[in-house]
Each structure stands twice: as structure tokens, then as C-alpha cells.
C-alpha positions in Angstrom: 17.0 28.2 -10.8 20.1 25.6 -11.0 18.9 22.0 -11.5 21.2 18.6 -11.4 20.6 14.8 -11.9 21.9 12.5 -9.2 21.9 9.1 -10.2 22.4 7.1 -6.8 24.4 3.8 -7.5 25.2 0.7 -5.3 27.4 -2.2 -6.0 25.2 -4.3 -3.9 21.6 -5.7 -4.7 19.6 -8.1 -3.2 17.1 -9.7 -6.0 19.9 -9.5 -8.8 23.8 -8.8 -7.5 26.1 -5.8 -9.2 23.0 -5.4 -11.6 24.3 -1.8 -12.2 27.4 -3.5 -14.0 26.1 -5.7 -16.1 26.7 -5.8 -20.4 23.4 -4.0 -21.8 24.8 -3.4 -25.6 28.3 -3.0 -25.1 27.9 -0.5 -22.2 27.7 -0.9 -18.3 23.9 -0.4 -16.9 25.4 2.1 -14.7 26.8 3.9 -17.8 24.4 4.3 -20.2 21.8 5.3 -17.2 24.0 8.4 -17.2 24.7 8.6 -21.1 20.4 9.0 -20.9 20.6 12.4 -18.2 23.6 13.6 -20.3 21.4 13.5 -23.6 18.3 14.5 -22.1 19.8 18.2 -22.1 17.3 19.3 -19.3 20.0 19.7 -16.6 22.9 22.1 -15.6 24.9 19.1 -13.6 24.8 14.8 -13.7 26.8 12.9 -11.1 26.6 9.4 -10.6 27.0 8.8 -6.7 28.4 5.9 -5.2 30.0 3.0 -2.7 31.4 1.1 -5.3 35.2 2.1 -6.6 34.1 0.0 -9.7 31.3 1.9 -10.8 33.0 5.2 -9.7 36.0 4.2 -12.2 33.7 2.7 -14.7 32.1 6.8 -15.2 35.1 8.4 -14.7 36.8 6.7 -16.7 34.4 7.6 -19.8 34.4 11.0 -19.6 31.3 11.2 -16.9 30.6 13.1 -13.1 30.9 10.6 -9.9 31.5 11.3 -6.7 32.6 8.6 -3.6 30.0 8.2 -1.2 31.8 9.0 1.6 29.8 6.0 4.0 26.6 3.2 4.0 23.7 4.5 4.1 20.3 3.3 4.3 18.9 4.6 1.2 19.3 6.6 -1.9 17.8 9.9 -0.2 20.7 9.8 2.4 23.7 9.0 -0.1 22.6 12.3 -2.8 21.7 14.2 0.8 25.7 13.8 1.4 26.8 14.2 -2.2 24.6 17.8 -2.6 25.2 19.5 0.8 28.4 21.5 -0.4 26.6 21.8 -4.0 25.2 25.1 -4.9 22.3 23.9 -5.8 18.1 24.7 -6.2 16.5 21.6 -7.1 18.1 17.9 -7.2 16.8 14.6 -9.4 17.0 11.6 -7.9 17.5 9.6 -11.2 17.0 5.3 -10.8 20.7 4.0 -11.8 18.9 0.9 -13.0 16.7 2.8 -15.3 18.5 3.3 -18.7 15.9 4.4 -21.2 15.7 7.8 -19.4 12.0 9.5 -20.7 12.3 13.1 -21.1 9.2 14.1 -20.9 8.1 13.3 -17.3 11.5 14.6 -16.4 10.6 17.7 -18.3 7.2 17.4 -16.5 8.6 17.8 -13.1 10.6 20.7 -13.6 7.6 22.7 -15.0 6.2 22.2 -12.0 9.0 23.7 -9.4 9.1 26.1 -11.5 5.0 27.3 -11.9 5.8 26.8 -7.6 6.4 30.5 -7.0 5.5 30.0 -3.2 7.5 27.1 -3.0 4.8 24.9 -1.6 6.4 21.4 -3.2 8.8 20.2 -1.2 9.4 17.0 -3.5 7.9 16.0 -6.7 7.3 12.6 -7.6 5.4 10.8 -10.8 2.8 8.1 -10.7 1.6 5.9 -13.7 -2.3 4.4 -13.7 -2.7 0.8 -13.3 -5.4 -1.5 -14.5 -4.0 -5.0 -14.5 -5.2 -7.0 -11.5 -2.0 -8.8 -10.8 0.3 -5.2 -11.2 -2.5 -4.1 -8.3 -1.6 -6.4 -6.0 1.9 -6.9 -7.1 4.4 -5.6 -3.3 6.5 -4.5 -5.8 4.6 -1.9 -7.5 4.4 0.7 -4.6 1.1 2.7 -4.8 0.4 6.1 -3.8 -3.2 8.1 -3.0 -3.6 11.5 -3.6 -5.4 14.3 -2.7 -7.2 16.7 -5.4 -4.1 19.1 -5.9 -2.4 15.8 -6.3 -0.3 15.4 -3.4 0.5 12.5 -2.2 -1.4 11.3 1.1 0.1 7.8 1.7 2.7 5.1 -0.1 1.8 1.4 0.3 3.2 -2.4 -0.7 -0.6 -2.8 -0.4 -3.7 -2.6 -2.4 -4.2 1.6 -1.7 -7.4 2.3 -1.5 -8.7 -1.3 -0.4 -11.9 -1.5 -2.6 -14.6 -2.4 -0.5 -17.2 -0.9 -2.8 -16.2 -1.3 -6.6 -17.3 0.6 -9.4 -17.0 3.8 -7.3 -14.5 5.3 -9.7 -11.0 4.4 -7.9 -8.1 4.9 -10.1 -4.9 2.6 -9.0 -1.9 4.6 -9.2 2.0 3.0 -9.4 4.9 5.2 -8.3 7.3 5.9 -10.4 10.2 5.7 -8.5 12.3 9.5 -10.4 12.3 12.1 -7.5 13.1 15.9 -7.3 13.8 17.3 -3.9 14.1 21.3 -3.2 18.1 20.9 -1.6 16.9 21.9 1.8 14.0 19.2 2.1 16.7 16.6 1.0 19.1 17.9 4.0 16.1 17.3 6.4 15.7 14.1 5.5 19.4 13.5 6.1 19.3 14.7 9.7 16.2 13.0 10.9 15.7 9.4 11.9 13.9 6.5 10.7 9.9 6.3 11.7 7.3 3.1 12.2 6.0 3.5 9.0 9.3 3.5 6.5 10.4 1.1 8.3 7.3 -1.1 8.0 6.9 -0.7 4.3 10.7 0.2 3.7 9.5 3.0 1.3 11.9 6.1 2.2 9.6 8.2 1.0 7.0 7.9 3.7 9.9 9.2 5.7 9.4 12.8 4.4 5.5 12.0 4.8 5.8 11.3 8.3 7.7 14.5 9.2 5.3 17.0 7.1 6.9 17.3 3.8 4.7 18.0 0.4 5.2 15.9 -2.0 3.6 16.6 -5.5 2.7 13.8 -7.3 2.3 14.5 -11.3 0.5 11.8 -12.9 2.7 10.4 -16.9 1.7 8.1 -19.5 5.4 6.9 -19.5 5.7 4.0 -17.5 9.3 3.1 -16.5 11.7 0.5 -17.5 13.2 -0.2 -15.0 15.9 -3.5 -14.8 15.3 -5.4 -10.8 16.4 -9.4 -12.1 17.9 -10.9 -15.1 14.9 -11.6 -17.1 14.2 -7.5 -16.9 18.5 -7.5 -18.5 17.2 -9.6 -21.1 14.1 -7.1 -21.9 16.2 -4.2 -22.2 18.7 -5.6 -24.3 15.9 -6.7 -26.7 14.3 -3.1 -26.2 17.8 -1.8 -26.9 18.1 -3.8 -29.9 14.9 -2.8 -31.5 16.0 1.1 -30.7 19.0 0.5 -32.0 17.5 -0.3 -35.4 14.6 2.6 -35.9 
């Protein structure tokens, strides 16, 4: 089973323009993310896929693997599908470019899920993390997921799901962490399907997979992600890097 990591990297960002090229302890955010994926030792190859020559040059000039995206895409899945179409690979793991502090443990859990899936019931796998604070649960920037008894995703939403009409019934609120692993064929199917209403409404690409009947295995982790979506997040990341370097 050949497993690769692909890091989709757009230069433009609505909330924080050029965030992937911001300095983080002497290296760009995207370069630190790429190096963290390589250092994890979990992948046969690691690639950055980008629409930007600036990002491409930053990775290649530092000895990394980068692929120029040939056209504009609606989502990260589309960009990755274009890049891996001609590659000989079984499992593709999408690592977010704005999360430079990659934790190997949850990635190992995702990879193990595919290794144990002898009947190939899993089309995709992703991560979820329990949240308990009301502000986090109600924050539309935190995507929530509900699952069945086998931890296959039923729905993702920016809204509070399930709605707490009755309290104290044992409901747990799970935040979706945006690391995906795909079977190559599921990714290529996504690439050819048009967007439907649920994805268009919520602006969540994972809903396209559900709308077309793909099965997404959700793996619970205790390891939260550290993403960089705002200048304030970048300052927090710089502080965390300093703390890690002092250890």
C-alpha cells in the first residue's frame, strides 16, 4: 500500500492573505508544514500542490517536492485530485498547509484504519475531537460532525449538531479536524462530480462525498490541531515554536 501526503497550498486567503508565506521562526509556514510531514516518516512521498509560483519556488528551493496546479479549483480535494491523477498511489493524505505542528499520532491512526479495512468499506477517513465549551460549540468556524455507531460520518455542519433540545442525554459535540485520507478512486470520483446543494450551502467539501454516497470513517483523537487562520494565530504559533525549541 503506497501512502503519500499532499499539502494543497493557495497563495490567496480571504481572512489572512499570503498566510502560508508568513515567517515562522525563520521559515515560511508552508515550508515548516512540509518539513513536519517529511520528518514524521509516515509517507512514501510528500508533495505541496499550489497555484502560486511563490509557494512553488519556496518549497523547491529548499529541496522539497512541489507540483504546480494547472487551473483554478473550488476546493482542496479538486486540487489534490488533479495532482495525483497520474501518480501510482493507493492512499492520499491531505495535510493542511496552515498547520505546521503536525502530530504523528492521529496520522498513524488514520493510516492504520485503512490497513485494517480489508473489505474496503472506507472511502475516506478523517479526524474528530471532542469540544465542551459553549463558545466553541456555537462557533460556525468550528465544523461539527455527527457519526453512526461505527463512527462513519452522518453529517457535517457549521451549525450546532445535534441541536440540544434535550440536555443531559449523553450527547457529545465533535469538532472536525481537517485532515483527510482518501482512497485514490474516491478522490478522482469527487473531481468529476458537480457540487450539490448541501456543499454549496455550508461551503464544506466533505458534504459532496456524503451526498454522492461515499463513506467517511471518523477517528476520534485527543490531539487538537493548531491552524493559522489569522495574524493572531500566527503570533501564537511563533510563541509555541519558541517553547518547543527551548525543550
